[in-house]
VEXLUMLO-233057 format. One record per residue (C-alpha): x, y, z; residue in one letter. Coordinates in steps of 0.02 Angstrom, whole numbers, plus 50000, padded with zeros to 5 digits. Layout:
N
+-------+-------+-------+--------+
!     X !     Y !     Z ! residu !
+-------+-------+-------+--------+
!     X !     Y !     Z !      a !
...
+-------+-------+-------+--------+
END
This chain:
113
+-------+-------+-------+--------+
!     X !     Y !     Z ! residu !
+-------+-------+-------+--------+
! 41779 ! 45595 ! 50157 !      m !
! 41944 ! 45517 ! 50104 !      l !
! 41959 ! 45405 ! 50256 !      r !
! 41871 ! 45254 ! 50180 !      f !
! 41966 ! 45251 ! 50013 !      p !
! 42133 ! 45278 ! 50102 !      v !
! 42094 ! 45138 ! 50226 !      l !
! 42044 ! 45022 ! 50084 !      v !
! 42204 ! 45066 ! 49992 !      c !
! 42309 ! 45031 ! 50147 !      l !
! 42223 ! 44864 ! 50172 !      l !
! 42241 ! 44815 ! 49990 !      l !
! 42424 ! 44868 ! 49985 !      c !
! 42459 ! 44771 ! 50144 !      s !
! 42379 ! 44614 ! 50072 !      c !
! 42468 ! 44636 ! 49907 !      a !
! 42636 ! 44646 ! 49995 !      l !
! 42604 ! 44481 ! 50082 !      g !
! 42585 ! 44544 ! 50259 !      s !
! 42562 ! 44402 ! 50381 !      p !
! 42387 ! 44384 ! 50452 !      a !
! 42366 ! 44403 ! 50640 !      v !
! 42263 ! 44274 ! 50732 !      e !
! 42236 ! 44294 ! 50919 !      i !
! 42179 ! 44166 ! 51046 !      e !
! 42115 ! 44260 ! 51199 !      f !
! 42075 ! 44186 ! 51369 !      p !
! 41899 ! 44117 ! 51389 !      t !
! 41779 ! 44265 ! 51383 !      g !
! 41895 ! 44373 ! 51278 !      g !
! 42019 ! 44506 ! 51328 !      a !
! 41977 ! 44567 ! 51503 !      p !
! 41976 ! 44750 ! 51549 !      m !
! 42093 ! 44816 ! 51684 !      n !
! 42166 ! 44644 ! 51723 !      q !
! 42333 ! 44571 ! 51674 !      h !
! 42310 ! 44430 ! 51548 !      f !
! 42404 ! 44319 ! 51427 !      s !
! 42356 ! 44270 ! 51251 !      f !
! 42423 ! 44172 ! 51103 !      i !
! 42466 ! 44262 ! 50941 !      a !
! 42489 ! 44173 ! 50775 !      d !
! 42588 ! 44296 ! 50672 !      l !
! 42650 ! 44180 ! 50536 !      g !
! 42832 ! 44142 ! 50500 !      d !
! 42909 ! 44296 ! 50584 !      v !
! 43020 ! 44343 ! 50730 !      e !
! 42927 ! 44447 ! 50859 !      l !
! 43029 ! 44599 ! 50909 !      l !
! 42903 ! 44694 ! 51016 !      h !
! 42722 ! 44678 ! 51075 !      a !
! 42619 ! 44825 ! 51135 !      n !
! 42445 ! 44900 ! 51132 !      a !
! 42387 ! 45074 ! 51086 !      d !
! 42226 ! 45172 ! 51101 !      m !
! 42246 ! 45289 ! 50951 !      p !
! 42093 ! 45397 ! 50984 !      s !
! 42158 ! 45437 ! 51159 !      h !
! 42340 ! 45457 ! 51110 !      g !
! 42407 ! 45331 ! 51236 !      h !
! 42455 ! 45150 ! 51254 !      g !
! 42466 ! 45030 ! 51399 !      i !
! 42552 ! 45051 ! 51568 !      n !
! 42636 ! 44880 ! 51565 !      t !
! 42779 ! 44803 ! 51467 !      q !
! 42719 ! 44635 ! 51400 !      p !
! 42841 ! 44491 ! 51381 !      e !
! 42834 ! 44356 ! 51247 !      w !
! 42908 ! 44190 ! 51201 !      h !
! 42890 ! 44073 ! 51053 !      r !
! 42792 ! 43913 ! 51081 !      l !
! 42843 ! 43746 ! 51008 !      d !
! 42710 ! 43761 ! 50872 !      d !
! 42779 ! 43927 ! 50809 !      g !
! 42648 ! 44038 ! 50889 !      r !
! 42691 ! 44170 ! 51019 !      w !
! 42630 ! 44183 ! 51199 !      q !
! 42612 ! 44362 ! 51258 !      i !
! 42608 ! 44388 ! 51448 !      d !
! 42573 ! 44542 ! 51551 !      g !
! 42453 ! 44634 ! 51437 !      m !
! 42335 ! 44754 ! 51527 !      l !
! 42203 ! 44854 ! 51434 !      l !
! 42148 ! 44977 ! 51568 !      h !
! 41993 ! 45058 ! 51493 !      m !
! 41849 ! 45024 ! 51372 !      p !
! 41858 ! 45077 ! 51191 !      g !
! 41953 ! 45042 ! 51032 !      y !
! 42128 ! 44968 ! 51052 !      w !
! 42259 ! 44909 ! 50929 !      e !
! 42371 ! 44765 ! 50979 !      l !
! 42538 ! 44802 ! 50895 !      e !
! 42669 ! 44674 ! 50846 !      f !
! 42836 ! 44731 ! 50777 !      d !
! 42905 ! 44585 ! 50678 !      v !
! 43052 ! 44536 ! 50569 !      r !
! 42998 ! 44447 ! 50410 !      l !
! 43096 ! 44302 ! 50333 !      t !
! 43175 ! 44422 ! 50207 !      d !
! 43248 ! 44524 ! 50352 !      g !
! 43131 ! 44673 ! 50334 !      s !
! 43030 ! 44736 ! 50482 !      t !
! 42846 ! 44774 ! 50489 !      q !
! 42713 ! 44817 ! 50617 !      q !
! 42561 ! 44703 ! 50620 !      l !
! 42402 ! 44771 ! 50702 !      i !
! 42256 ! 44677 ! 50776 !      y !
! 42103 ! 44791 ! 50809 !      p !
! 42006 ! 44760 ! 50969 !      l !
! 41860 ! 44848 ! 51052 !      t !
! 41828 ! 44825 ! 51238 !      l !
! 41653 ! 44857 ! 51307 !      g !
! 41610 ! 44939 ! 51471 !      h !
+-------+-------+-------+--------+
END
């Protein structure tokens, strides 16, 4: 019963602390299942330290090690992502903020069958 209030609190605290918003530009048709793909991530004014994906309800992540590089417009291109099964995923971005602190940004994603 406490899940919803705790989630709301986490979301409100994150917003209050000024967490960067995550905007993702997937390939046409969205994130494919069981195929390597690239996407663009707009993470705000941060340095990307690590990109990954996790399937929390299954207790595992992905089998690949994505690579990334900063584009001229400040966004990040992530290459080599592979989401190998349907269900709820979290794209995870470990970032360094302008004040030097680190934070993990999460983008929720559900893949169909």
